[in-house]
C-alpha positions in Angstrom: 122.1 44.2 -82.8 118.4 43.2 -81.3 116.8 45.4 -84.2 119.4 44.0 -86.7 118.8 40.6 -85.8 115.0 40.9 -86.0 115.3 42.6 -89.4 117.6 40.0 -90.9 115.6 37.0 -89.5 112.0 37.8 -90.1 112.0 38.2 -93.8 113.7 34.8 -94.3 111.2 33.1 -91.6 108.2 34.3 -93.6 109.5 33.3 -96.7 110.2 29.9 -95.5 106.8 29.9 -94.3 105.2 31.1 -97.6 107.1 28.7 -99.7 106.0 25.9 -97.4 102.3 26.6 -98.0 102.9 27.0 -101.6 104.6 23.4 -101.8 101.5 22.0 -100.1 99.1 23.9 -102.4 101.1 22.9 -105.3 101.0 19.2 -104.0 97.4 19.1 -103.2 96.3 20.5 -106.8 98.5 17.9 -108.5 96.8 15.1 -106.2 93.3 16.5 -107.3 94.0 16.9 -111.0 95.3 13.2 -111.2 92.2 12.1 -109.3 90.1 13.8 -112.1 92.1 12.5 -114.8 92.6 9.0 -113.5 88.3 8.7 -113.1 88.1 10.0 -116.8 90.8 7.2 -117.8 88.8 4.6 -115.7 85.6 5.2 -117.3 86.7 5.7 -120.7 88.3 2.0 -120.2 85.2 0.9 -118.9 83.0 2.1 -121.9 85.2 0.3 -124.2 85.2 -3.0 -122.3 83.9 -5.9 -124.0 81.9 -7.0 -121.1 79.9 -3.7 -121.0 79.6 -3.5 -124.9 78.0 -6.9 -124.9 75.6 -6.8 -121.8 74.2 -3.4 -122.2 72.2 -4.6 -125.2 71.4 -7.8 -123.4 69.9 -6.0 -120.3 68.4 -3.4 -122.3 66.4 -6.3 -124.3 65.7 -8.5 -121.3 64.5 -4.9 -119.4 62.1 -4.0 -122.4 60.8 -7.8 -122.7 59.5 -8.4 -118.9 61.2 -6.1 -116.5 63.7 -7.1 -113.9 61.8 -10.2 -112.4 61.5 -11.5 -116.1 63.4 -14.9 -116.2 65.4 -13.6 -119.4 66.5 -10.7 -117.4 67.7 -12.9 -114.3 69.4 -15.1 -116.7 71.6 -12.0 -118.4 72.1 -10.3 -114.7 73.2 -14.0 -113.1 76.0 -14.1 -116.1 77.0 -10.5 -116.3 76.3 -8.8 -112.9 79.1 -10.6 -111.0 81.5 -9.7 -113.8 80.7 -5.9 -113.8 80.6 -6.3 -109.8 84.3 -6.9 -110.0 85.0 -3.6 -111.8 83.1 -2.0 -109.1 85.3 -3.2 -106.5 88.5 -2.8 -108.5 88.1 1.0 -109.2 86.4 1.4 -105.6 83.0 3.0 -107.1 79.7 3.4 -105.2 77.9 1.8 -108.1 77.6 1.4 -111.7 74.8 1.8 -114.1 74.3 1.0 -117.7 71.3 3.1 -119.4 70.0 2.4 -123.2 69.8 5.0 -125.7 66.2 5.8 -124.8 67.2 6.7 -121.0 66.2 3.3 -119.3 68.1 2.6 -116.3 68.5 -1.2 -117.2 71.4 -2.2 -114.7 73.0 -1.2 -111.6 75.3 -3.3 -109.5 73.4 -2.0 -106.6 69.7 -1.5 -106.5 68.9 2.0 -105.8 66.3 4.7 -107.0 67.6 5.2 -110.2 67.1 1.7 -111.2 64.3 1.0 -113.7 64.0 5.1 -114.4 64.0 7.0 -117.6 66.6 9.3 -117.5 65.1 11.2 -120.7 61.6 11.5 -119.3 61.4 9.9 -116.0 61.5 11.8 -112.3 65.4 12.1 -112.5 65.7 13.6 -115.9 66.3 17.0 -114.3 68.8 15.7 -111.7 72.2 15.7 -112.0 72.3 11.9 -113.5 69.6 13.0 -115.8 71.9 15.9 -117.1 74.8 13.5 -117.0 73.3 10.7 -119.1 72.2 13.4 -121.9 75.7 15.1 -122.4 77.2 11.4 -121.9 75.4 10.4 -125.2 78.1 12.4 -127.3 81.1 12.7 -124.8 82.9 11.8 -121.4 81.3 13.5 -118.8 82.1 14.2 -115.1 79.5 15.5 -112.6 80.1 17.9 -109.6 79.5 16.7 -106.2 75.9 15.4 -105.7 74.0 14.0 -102.9 73.4 10.1 -103.1 70.2 9.4 -101.2 71.2 5.4 -101.2 74.4 5.9 -99.6 73.5 9.1 -97.6 76.8 10.5 -98.9 78.2 12.9 -101.5 79.5 11.3 -104.9 81.3 11.9 -108.2 79.3 10.7 -111.3 81.4 9.8 -114.4 79.7 8.7 -117.4 80.7 7.7 -121.0 79.0 6.4 -124.5 79.1 3.0 -125.2 79.7 1.9 -128.8 79.4 -1.5 -130.4 81.9 -2.7 -133.1 79.8 -1.0 -135.9 80.2 1.9 -134.1 76.8 2.0 -133.0 75.7 3.8 -129.8 74.3 1.2 -127.7 73.9 3.8 -124.4 75.9 5.2 -121.5 77.8 3.5 -118.6 77.5 5.7 -115.2 80.0 5.5 -112.6 79.6 6.6 -108.9 82.6 7.4 -107.0 82.2 8.0 -103.3 83.6 11.6 -101.7 85.8 10.0 -99.5 88.1 9.2 -102.3 88.7 13.0 -102.7 88.4 13.4 -98.9 91.6 11.5 -98.1 93.5 14.1 -100.0 92.2 17.1 -98.6 92.6 15.6 -94.7 96.1 14.9 -94.9 97.5 18.4 -93.1 100.6 17.5 -92.1 102.7 20.6 -91.4 100.0 22.8 -91.1 99.5 23.0 -87.3 96.5 23.2 -85.5 94.8 26.0 -87.7 95.7 24.9 -90.9 93.0 23.8 -93.6 92.8 22.5 -97.1 89.4 23.3 -98.8 87.8 23.5 -102.3 85.4 26.0 -103.3 83.0 25.7 -106.4 82.4 28.3 -109.1 78.8 29.1 -107.0 81.1 30.0 -104.4 79.7 26.6 -102.0 82.2 24.4 -100.4 83.1 21.2 -102.0 84.6 19.5 -98.9 84.1 19.4 -95.1 85.2 22.5 -92.7 87.9 21.5 -90.2 86.2 24.2 -87.7 82.4 23.5 -88.3 81.0 20.2 -87.2 77.5 20.4 -89.3 78.1 19.2 -93.1 79.5 22.3 -95.0 79.5 20.4 -98.5 77.2 22.6 -100.9 75.9 24.4 -97.8 78.5 26.7 -96.7 79.0 29.9 -99.1 82.6 30.9 -98.9 82.4 34.5 -100.7 86.0 35.8 -99.6 88.5 37.7 -101.3 90.8 34.5 -101.7 87.9 32.6 -103.2 87.0 35.5 -105.7 90.5 35.9 -106.9 91.0 32.3 -107.5 87.8 31.7 -109.3 88.7 34.7 -111.7 91.9 32.3 -112.6 94.3 33.9 -110.1 97.1 32.0 -108.0 98.7 33.9 -105.1 99.3 34.1 -101.2 97.9 36.7 -99.2 96.8 37.6 -95.7 93.3 37.8 -96.0 89.9 37.3 -93.5 88.4 33.6 -94.1 85.1 32.5 -93.7 85.2 32.5 -90.0 86.4 36.3 -90.3 89.7 35.5 -89.0 93.2 36.6 -90.5 94.6 33.9 -92.2 97.7 33.4 -94.6 95.8 32.0 -97.7 97.6 30.1 -100.3 95.1 29.7 -103.3 94.8 28.5 -106.8 92.2 27.5 -109.6 92.0 24.0 -110.0 92.6 24.0 -114.0 92.2 21.1 -116.3 89.3 19.6 -114.6 87.3 20.0 -117.8 83.7 19.5 -116.3 83.7 21.3 -113.1 85.5 24.7 -111.9 86.9 24.7 -108.5 89.4 26.8 -106.5 91.9 25.1 -103.9 92.9 27.0 -100.9 95.4 26.3 -98.4 95.3 28.2 -94.9 96.4 28.9 -91.7 95.7 31.5 -89.0 98.3 34.4 -89.2 98.5 34.3 -85.2 99.7 30.4 -85.2 101.6 31.1 -88.6 103.7 33.9 -87.1 103.9 32.7 -83.7 107.6 31.9 -84.1 108.4 35.5 -85.5 106.4 37.0 -82.3 108.3 34.6 -80.0 111.4 35.9 -81.6 110.7 39.6 -81.2 109.5 39.0 -77.4 112.7 37.2 -76.5 114.9 39.9 -78.1 112.7 42.4 -76.3 113.4 40.6 -73.1 117.2 40.3 -73.6 117.5 43.7 -74.8 115.7 45.1 -72.0 117.9 42.7 -69.7 121.2 43.8 -71.0 119.9 47.4 -70.9 118.9 46.9 -67.3 122.5 45.2 -66.4 124.2 47.9 -68.1 122.4 50.5 -66.3 123.2 49.2 -63.1 126.8 48.7 -63.9 127.1 52.3 -64.8 125.2 53.6 -62.1 127.6 52.1 -59.5 130.5 52.7 -61.4 130.1 56.5 -61.6 128.9 56.3 -58.0 132.2 54.8 -57.2 134.2 57.0 -59.1 132.6 60.1 -57.7 133.2 58.5 -54.0 137.1 58.2 -54.9 137.3 61.7 -56.2 135.6 63.1 -52.9 138.2 61.2 -50.8 140.9 62.6 -52.7 140.0 66.2 -52.2 142.5 67.8 -49.4 141.2 69.4 -46.2 
């Protein structure tokens, strides 16, 4: 009965655990996709907002006339600045920039290193924000994770073209979203035990999230070139037992994060095999102990029964 019980229960237990990993994977995938779709929607709405449409050319003209210290610029900033800051707080942005068609960063809710520079010809033209600006002159664009020196943290940047009522291009609005917005999704690991981990890998095989097991920063620093990441970045969705970036056997439920438009990422949900199958190992151990105990008791019983029977036979033999 022991082998029969083991053969019946183990596949069911493995199937239940795999289904749990798949459920977590699909929930997290949907949450991340929704995060990107919401950011696309936010920047689109912001670029069409009359406040941005009206203020961008005014900021640009005042900046060209006398710079940030000019009374004309300060007057525009006094009127429009607090209103744009309201959007920053409402959407949870790190910063919002207005950039004119020539590439001048003419406004920022928070003063940082980009303000006053030119994203076409200046020192940041080849940086993520410069490339994003050039692409956003034609369409809404979203950046991969990038480092923000001002906040000393990673951010996402979204950008969209701004047009006036005559459909004339005025420039670009750029928003910075903190990494913490997506880290909240990845750090919720309920039901994944002590070794469960949720992380994202980009198409360059570098992490786009923090490792649960490494204290140092792993974002854009730790390369994850495993069988699971390679298969996921090829567009495949699966659950397999593989070795992770720590060279430890894990059950990995992975999938490409499609429909993100401007970034190519893969999502992986993993747990150490040792912990994942602990209940199966416990069941096997208990069945062995129970089987050994029953076998020992049966053996002892048979031994004394046969011994008693032989003793009775010896006494019944006539002299």
